[in-house]
N, C-alpha and C positions, 0 to 999 in steps of 0.2 A: 114795578116790572113783574110781569107774569113769569111762571116757571119756564115756559118754552123760550121766551126772549132772554131770560137769565142764562139758560144753557147756550143759546146762540151767541150771546155776548162773551161767555166763558170760552166757547169754541173759537171765537174771533181772536181773543187774547192769546190763546194757545197757538193759533195760526201765526200771529204776529211774532211770537217768540221763536217759532220754527223757522220763519223766514229770516229773522235776524241771525239765527244759528247757521243757516245755510249760506247767507250772504257774507257775514263777517268771517275773517280768516281764523276761524276756530280750529279747523282741521283741514288737512289736505284732501283733494279729491280721491286719492287712493284710500285714505282711511274712511271717508264717507262710503266709498264703494264696498269696503269690507263690512261696514256697519249695515249697508243695505242688503248685503248677502249673508247676514248673520242667520242663525237657525230660527230665531224668533220671527224675523221678517220673512224668511223663506217659508215658514209654516203658514203665513197668511197671504203669501204672494198669489197663490192660485185664486183666492177670493178677493184680492185687493181691488180688481176692476169692478166687481159687483158692489163692494162697499163704497167705492168712490161714486159710482152711479147713484146709489141710494142716497149718499150724502148730498150730491148735487141736486137730486130730486127734492130732498127735504128743504135745502136752502132756496131752491126755486119756488117752492110752495110758500116759504116764509116771505120771500121777496114779493110774490104776487099778492099775498095777504096784506103786506104793508102797503103796496100800491093801491089795493082796493080801499084800505082804510084812509089813505091820503085823499083819494078821490071822493070818498064819502064825506069826510069832514070838510074838504075844500068846498064842495057844493053847498053843504049845509051852512057854511059861514057866509054865503053871499046874501042871505036874507037879512033885512034891516029891522024886522019886527020882533027879533028875539030879545029876551031880557039880557042884562049884562052878566048875570051869573051863569046862564046857559051858554052865552057866548064864550065866557072864560073856560067853561068845561069843554066846549067844542074845540077851542084853540089848544087846550092842553092835550086833548085826544089827537088833534092834528099833529102837534109836536111829537107825541109818542109814536104816531104812525110814521112820521118822517125819520125819527130816531131808529125805529125798527127797520125802515127801508135802508138806511145807511148800514146798520149792523148786518142785515142779511146780504146786502149788495157787496160790502167789503168781504164778508165771510166767503161768499161765492167766488169773488175775484181772487182772494188769497188762496183758495183751494186750487184753482187753476194755476196760479203762480207757483205754489209748492210742487205740484205735479210736474210742471215744466222745469223747475229748478232741479228736482231729483233726476229727471231725464238728462238734463244738460250736464250735471255733475257726473252721472254714470258714463255718459259719452266722453267727457273730458278724461275721466280715469282710464277708460279703455284706450283712448288715443295716447295718453301718457305711457301706458303699458306697452302699446305697440311702438311708440317712439323709442322707448328704452330698449325694447327688443331689437328694433332696427339699428339703433346706435351700437348695441352689442355686436350684431352681425357685421355692421360696417367696420367696427374696430377689429373684429376677428378677421374679416377680409383684408383689412389694411395690414395687419400683422402678418398674415399669410403672404400677401404680395411683397411686403418688405423682406420676409424670409426667403421667398423665391428669388427676389432681385439680388439679395445678398449672396445666395448660393450661386446664382448665375454670374455675378461679378467675381466671386471667388474662383469659379470654374474658368471664366475667361482669363483671370489673372494667372491661374495655374497653367492654362494652355499657352498663354503668352510666355510665361517663364520656361515652359517646356520647349516652345518654338525657339526661344532665344538660346536655350542650352543646345538644342539640336543644331541651330545655325552656327553656334560657336564651335561645336564639335566638327561640323562640316568644314568650316573655315580652317580649323586646326589640321584636319586631314588633308585639305588642299595644300596647305603650307608644307606639311610633311611630304606630300607627293612631289611638290616642286623641289624640295630639298633633295629627295631621293633621285629625282630626274637629273638635278644638277650634279649630284655625286656620281650617278651612273654615267653621265656624259663625260665627267672628269676621268672616271675609270676607263671608259672607252678610249679617250684621248691618250691616257697613259699606256693602255694596252697597245694601241696603234704605234705609239712612239717606241715602246719596247720591242714590238715586232720589227720595226724598221731598224732599230739598233741591233737586234739579233741577226737580221738579214745582212746588215753591214758587217758585223763580226764574222758571220759565216762566210761572206764573200772574201773578207780579208784572210780568214783561215784557209780558204781554198787557194787564194792567191799565194799565201805563204807556203802551203803544201806543194803547190806546183813549182814555186821558186826553189823550195828545198829539194824536190825531186830533180830539178834541172841542175842545181848545184851539185847534187850527189852524182848525177850522171857525168857531169863535167869533171868532177874530182876523180871519178873512177877512170875516165878516159885519160886524164892526165897521169894517173898512176900507171896505167897500162902502157902508155907511150914512153914513160920514163923507164919502165922495166924492159922494154924492147931495146931501147938505146943501150942499156947496160949489158944486155946479152950480146950485142954486136961488138 
């Protein structure tokens, strides 16, 4: 194997290892995202696209060269007048061309796969971060809503207790007013009765006074008449 194809095969093995690391649950998407945003990778991020295009160009050239070799040795193997030794050499070269075709093809394919995996892992890490932030906001909103609902319930309960206390005070005042009205009516009845009794006593006193005056006058007349009889 020549040097260029040895490097291509080594690059293919490295790509296989990278794909396995990205596919297997070695690290979470968040950790991969931190690794992708590390200082070392950030330093080459600006030129990463250029490096990737150059790598794809090299792999495409290797692939085209392998295809050219395959077509070359495939056509040369169609002639029947070759010697056996030459035919074996051509078949070996055809086999090497096919091997180089698979190496370059898989290396090119895995390069695209790795780029796509990195993009998907970064997107997944971003979505997980957004989901976590949304969950935190939802939990904060839920706790705030529960706090407001609890305060509202407490306020309504306090208001209901205040209304009940107010209604109780009003009912007590109404009962007191009814009792005072009943006592006032009783006092008025007693006062009316006392007034009637007083008027009756007064009328009796006037009657007794008149009777006493009459009796006094009659007694005086009797004494005067008896005195006149004695003088005669």
